[in-house]
C-alpha positions, 0 to 999 in steps of 0.5 A: 457515488458522490464526491465530498467537497472541501466543505464536506471534508472539513465537516467530516473531520470535525464531526463527533458522530459515527460519520467522523473522518480521521486523517491525522496529522494534517500539518497544513490546512492547505493539504485540504484541496477542493475535493481531496486531502494531500498525503505525505510520505512517511519514514519507511521505504520497502524496496522491492528486490529480486533476492535471488528469485526468478519470478513471483510465485503465488503458490508460495503464499499458500504455505504462509506459515512455513518458515522458509516461505515467510522468509521468502516473502520478507526477502522480497523487500528491503526495509529502509528507514529515512529520517526527516531531511534525508533523501531516498532515491527512487531509481527508474523501474524501481517499485517501493512501498511507502507509508503515508505520514497520516493515519486514516480512519474512514466511516462506514459510508465513505470510500477513499480513492488515492492517486498521485499528485499531478505535479509529481506524476509529470516528473515520472512518479507514479502510484502503481495502482489507484488505491481504493480505501475501503469503508471502515478502514483504519491505518496508514495508507501504503503508496505503491511508488514506481519511477516511470521516468528515465532518471532517479527521483529524490524523495523526502519524508513529509513531501506531499506525494499523493491525494485522497478523495472521498465518495459517499456510498449509496448503501453503506455496508453493514460490516466493517473492513476486515481485510488483510491490511487492517490496522496497518502501521507500516507497509507490508507485502500482501497475500496474493493467493488469498481466496484464490486457492482454487485457481492455484494448481498443486505442483508435483515434486518432479515438476518444480523446485519452489523459488523458496529454494534460494532462501537457504535450506530450500523447500520442496514445492510439491505440496503447496 
């Protein structure tokens, strides 16, 4: 794969054919660097909370249509709406899911790689994993932010926290992106059991009461 230069990125942004790249809004042309585009923090923060659960349980996600399981997944993250000009304090050891302000659409021959801007990384702000943005993806990009420092970090919507670089695929896929985060408008927890059911064991009733039992009525994890 070869990376797009600033000139190539600008050409893709202004293209009118199937190779058009969309990153919008770009509020300042200085967001476009030598080989990447800076991404700004959006107005929603999903803060990971224990919520009474002792651990993350992959088997719970296999019963995603079960009411208690859906509620369990929702309770793991606390949603906070942050207006422009108001801060969000990211404490040490905290994980937060944050949308980009920008809406992104990649053509089928490009792959995106998202990383933290080095100026923020040196303050302890880390994007938990380098995010791969698949060809033909469209939606916001969810930044998985973690504070690896020893003091809280004050963040504001609109700040440039991350950057995305683009790589041309040698053989473009014939089918578009159809993953679980297709057309995302805000951050959401993923389904960690998807396509891995075979490796998640069935648990006997007597062996374990599911972590969902802390959600209220509880449910028995025996037939997950």
